[in-house]
N, C-alpha and C positions, 0 to 999 in steps of 0.2 A: 504494500500500500504506500503510495506517495502522498505525503501530507505537506502542504505549502501554505504559508501566510505571506501575502504580498502587502507591502505597506509603504507609505511615504515617511521620510525622516521626520521626527518630532510628532508623529501621529499620537495623540493622547490615548487612543483606544487600542493601539497595537499590543502593549503589554497585557492588558486585560483579556484580549481575544486569544492570545497565545496561552494564557493560563486556563481559560475556559476550555480551549481545545485540548490542552494537556489533561485536564480533569476528565473530559469525556473519554479520551483514549485510555486513560488509566482505569476508569470505571468499566470499560468494555474489554479490558485485558489486552490492549494493543500497545506494543512497545515501540512503535515506529518513531523515528526522529522527525521533528518538525523543522522543515527547511524554511527559514525566514529570508525573504527576498525584498531588498530595498529597491523601490522604483524611484529613480532620481530625476527623470526628465520625460518630456512628452514622447520622445522616440522610444524609450523603454516602455512607457505606458501603452503605446500602440503594439509594440512587439509582444508584450505579455497579455494584451487585451484586458488591461487593468480597468476594473469598474469602480475603483475608489478604494480608499484606505480605511480599514484593512479589508482584504479579500482573502477568504479561505478557499483553497481548492484541495479536494481529495481525489486522487487519481486523475487530476486534470479537470475535474468538474467542480464548478462553483457550488458552495453549500446552499446558496439561495436559488439554485437552478438557473437555467438559461432563459433568456427572454429576447424579444426583438431588440431591446436596448443593449444586449450583451456586447454588441460591437462598439458601443460608445466607450471611449477611453478618456480618463481624466485624472489629473493629479489633484484630487480633491478628497474630502471626507466621504465616506459611504454611510448611507442610512439603510438599515434592514427593516423589512416589513415585520410588524409584530414585536419589535425590539423594545425592551423595557428601558434600556440605556442606549442612547444614540451612538451609533457606530459599532455596537456589539450585537452580533446575531444571537437570536434566542438559542439557548442550550439545546432545546429539542430540534432545532434546525440543524445544528452541528451533529447531534447524535444520529439523526436520520441519514445524513450524508455519509457518516462513518459506517453505519450499518449497511447501507446500500452498497458501499464500496467493498465491505467485507463479504457480503453475499455474492457480489460479482466475482470475487476471487475464488470462491468455493464452487462455482458453477463449471 
């Protein structure tokens, strides 16, 4: 399983997102390393198809799913639907993405 967090420097939500992700992985018994990728310019944002900071991808898939807007790239904060804290995806969203990825690996 490949676990990535893309973020802009000085993102106030980045540390919290990494901790929430780490908690979910631990709770599910998954010991994968979290690869943290700093996105520093608009060229990198386009290359990574960066949807805002922070963005979590599990096996290349955004935890919030794909949408027609997924091609929009920006060096900006990201807001997740259903989030209690701006910029931090709901734990259930992270958990569903992790479980989907794990199920995909066992098929």
